[in-house]
C-alpha positions in Angstrom: -1.0 -6.0 -20.7 2.4 -5.5 -19.8 4.5 -2.3 -18.9 8.2 -2.0 -18.9 9.4 1.0 -16.9 12.3 2.5 -15.9 13.9 1.0 -13.0 13.5 4.0 -10.4 15.4 2.8 -7.2 14.7 3.8 -3.4 16.5 5.6 -0.9 20.3 3.8 -0.7 18.6 2.0 2.1 20.0 -1.7 2.3 17.1 -3.7 3.5 19.1 -7.2 2.7 19.3 -8.0 6.1 15.4 -8.1 6.4 15.4 -10.8 3.7 16.9 -13.8 6.0 14.1 -16.9 5.6 13.4 -16.4 9.3 11.9 -13.0 8.6 10.5 -13.6 5.7 8.1 -16.2 6.8 6.6 -13.4 9.4 6.3 -10.8 6.8 4.9 -12.8 3.7 2.1 -15.3 2.9 2.2 -15.4 -0.9 -0.4 -17.7 -2.8 -0.7 -18.2 -6.7 -3.6 -18.0 -8.6 -4.1 -18.6 -12.3 -4.7 -15.3 -14.2 -8.5 -15.1 -14.6 -10.7 -12.6 -16.5 -11.5 -9.4 -15.0 -15.0 -8.0 -14.4 -16.3 -6.3 -17.5 -15.3 -2.8 -16.1 -11.3 -4.0 -15.3 -8.3 -5.1 -16.7 -5.2 -6.9 -16.3 -1.5 -5.4 -16.2 1.8 -7.3 -15.4 4.6 -4.2 -14.5 8.0 -5.7 -15.6 10.1 -4.9 -12.2 12.7 -6.2 -12.9 14.2 -7.6 -16.2 12.0 -11.3 -16.8 9.9 -10.5 -13.7 6.2 -9.0 -13.9 4.0 -8.1 -10.8 0.5 -8.6 -11.6 -1.7 -6.0 -11.2 -5.5 -5.1 -11.5 -7.2 -1.6 -12.3 -11.1 -1.2 -12.1 -12.7 1.7 -13.5 -15.7 3.5 -13.0 -14.8 7.0 -14.6 -12.4 8.8 -16.9 -13.3 12.1 -15.0 -12.6 10.1 -11.2 -9.7 9.9 -8.9 -7.5 7.1 -9.2 -6.4 5.0 -5.8 -2.9 2.6 -5.8 -4.1 0.3 -3.7 -1.4 -2.1 -2.1 -3.2 -4.8 0.0 -2.2 -6.8 2.9 0.3 -10.2 3.4 -2.1 -12.1 3.2 -4.2 -11.2 0.5 -4.0 -11.3 -3.8 -5.6 -9.4 -6.7 -8.5 -11.3 -6.8 -9.4 -11.0 -3.8 -10.1 -7.3 -3.7 -12.9 -8.1 -6.5 -15.2 -8.3 -3.8 -14.3 -4.7 -2.7 -13.2 -3.0 -5.7 -17.5 -2.1 -6.2 -17.6 -0.2 -3.3 -14.5 2.1 -4.0 -16.5 2.3 -7.7 -19.9 3.4 -5.8 -17.9 5.9 -4.6 -16.2 7.2 -7.9 -13.3 5.8 -7.6 -11.0 3.9 -10.0 -9.0 1.3 -7.8 -5.5 -0.1 -9.3 -4.8 -2.7 -7.4 -0.7 -3.9 -6.7 0.6 -6.8 -5.7 3.6 -8.6 -4.6 5.8 -10.6 -6.1 5.0 -14.3 -5.8 2.0 -13.1 -5.1 -1.1 -14.2 -6.9 -0.2 -13.7 -11.3 3.1 -12.4 -10.3 6.5 -13.7 -10.5 9.4 -13.9 -8.3 9.6 -14.1 -4.5 8.6 -11.8 -2.6 11.4 -10.0 0.0 11.3 -6.8 2.0 13.6 -5.4 -0.2 11.8 -5.6 -3.6 8.8 -4.7 -1.2 10.2 -1.4 -1.2 12.1 -1.4 -4.6 9.0 -2.4 -7.1 7.0 0.1 -5.7 8.9 2.6 -8.0 8.0 1.0 -11.3 4.7 0.0 -10.3 3.7 3.4 -9.1 5.2 5.0 -12.7 3.3 2.3 -15.0 0.1 3.2 -12.8 0.9 7.1 -13.4 1.7 6.0 -17.2 -1.6 3.7 -17.6 -3.8 6.8 -16.1 -2.3 9.9 -18.7 -2.3 7.4 -21.7 -5.9 6.4 -21.2 -6.6 10.2 -20.3 -8.2 9.2 -16.9 -8.7 12.7 -14.5 -4.7 13.2 -13.3 -5.9 12.8 -9.6 -3.6 10.3 -8.0 -4.0 8.8 -4.2 -2.0 5.8 -2.6 -3.2 3.6 -0.1 -1.7 1.1 1.4 -3.4 -1.9 3.7 -1.1 -3.7 6.6 2.4 -4.3 4.9 1.2 -2.2 1.9 1.4 0.6 4.6 5.1 0.1 3.6 5.3 0.7 -0.6 2.7 3.4 -0.4 4.2 5.8 2.2 7.4 4.8 0.1 5.4 6.1 -3.2 3.9 9.1 -1.6 7.2 10.3 0.3 9.1 10.3 -3.1 6.2 11.6 -5.3 4.4 14.3 -3.3 4.0 16.5 -6.3 2.2 13.3 -8.1 0.0 11.9 -5.7 -3.1 14.2 -3.8 -3.2 12.0 -0.7 -1.9 8.7 1.2 -4.2 6.3 3.3 -2.8 4.4 5.9 -5.2 1.5 6.6 -4.1 -0.7 9.3 -0.4 0.2 9.1 2.5 -0.1 11.3 4.6 3.1 12.5 7.6 0.8 13.3 7.2 -1.6 10.6 8.6 -5.1 11.4 10.1 -4.3 15.0 8.0 -6.4 17.4 8.0 -9.4 15.5 12.2 -9.4 14.6 13.5 -8.9 18.4 15.9 -11.8 18.5 16.6 -11.9 15.0 18.3 -8.4 14.8 21.5 -7.4 16.5 20.4 -5.1 19.0 22.5 -2.4 18.4 21.6 -2.1 14.8 19.7 1.3 13.4 16.4 -0.5 12.9 15.5 -0.4 16.8 16.1 3.7 16.9 13.2 5.8 15.7 15.4 7.8 12.9 15.8 4.6 10.7 14.3 5.4 7.0 12.8 2.5 6.6 9.9 3.1 9.2 7.0 4.6 7.9 6.6 7.1 10.9 9.9 8.3 9.5 8.6 8.6 6.0 5.3 10.3 7.2 7.8 13.3 9.0 8.3 14.4 5.7 5.3 13.5 3.7 2.9 16.9 3.9 0.4 15.6 1.4 -3.0 15.1 3.2 -3.0 11.9 5.4 -5.5 9.5 6.4 -5.1 7.0 8.9 -8.0 4.4 9.5 -7.4 1.0 12.2 -9.1 -1.4 14.4 -9.6 0.3 18.0 -8.9 -3.8 19.2 -6.2 -4.9 16.1 -4.6 -7.9 17.7 -1.4 -7.8 14.7 -0.8 -3.9 14.5 -1.8 -2.4 18.2 -3.6 0.3 17.7 -0.9 2.2 19.8 1.2 2.6 16.0 -1.5 4.0 14.4 -1.2 7.2 16.9 2.3 7.0 16.6 1.7 7.3 13.3 -0.5 10.6 13.2 1.9 12.3 15.8 4.4 11.5 13.7 2.9 12.7 10.2 4.1 16.3 8.9 0.6 16.3 7.3 -1.4 20.1 8.2 -4.7 17.7 6.8 -4.4 14.6 8.6 -7.4 12.5 10.5 -7.2 9.3 12.3 -9.9 7.1 11.9 -10.9 4.4 14.7 -13.1 1.5 13.6 -14.9 0.5 17.4 -14.7 -3.0 18.4 -12.8 -4.3 15.1 -9.6 -6.3 14.5 -7.0 -6.4 12.1 -9.1 -8.4 9.3 -12.8 -7.5 10.2 -12.8 -3.9 10.0 -13.8 -3.0 6.7 -16.7 -5.5 7.7 -17.7 -4.5 11.3 -17.4 -0.8 10.6 -17.9 -0.8 6.9 -20.0 2.3 6.8 -17.8 4.5 8.9 -14.5 2.6 6.8 -15.7 3.3 3.3 -17.2 7.0 4.6 -14.3 8.1 5.7 -12.2 7.3 2.7 -14.9 8.6 0.5 -14.7 12.5 2.3 -11.0 12.1 2.3 -10.9 11.6 -1.8 -13.5 13.9 -2.7 -11.7 16.6 -0.2 -8.2 16.5 -1.6 -8.6 14.8 -5.2 
């Protein structure tokens, strides 16, 4: 199913300087995949984020009375990879809408930092429209893993009246800064702590309940960044869940019970 949404632009923050090849090779690891028939309780959606450019998404549903979670995956995953994890969310009574990025899976185009942020808006509008048109419960939450935390924070920052909460898993506070030293001039605003692109800056104005999940031994995005996100969060109801002895890519396996229990408790409480 193809959905066409109005092009709702993000804040006027020019991110084009981050779209240089040296940075994109660090930020994105896209893989292509053919369109596959989804599981019986899932449906593929193609969301037009720009004229002639569609992003492939998949909605794993469990019940009309259940809350729905918009999930932005990490930079090395594709929609198909989440098929193995979707049942865990469904078992918790959560409808899981997995969003992707240009150039990933069965999406069109090429991923850039600019499009990562900009495309999140039509994706959210389409997600909201799908929930409304199919009469699912109007309880929407947003989750982002790793680089997916950037569009997730962008959405909740802009649509607080339409969302019940934000979950950031293995996400950075300072986005790409630790990886791009030497590629951006030292006088650029990116090195300051007030630049609007940074997740921690967005969290200063997000008052919706916020759950931050992070691995204790994360070798990609240090635990200190999760603490920085927590400290900068303006949410009255916020929680930092640390998965012991886990790394960036195995926390949902090593700490499976703790990981999904934290998500379940958060969504049950705030949806």
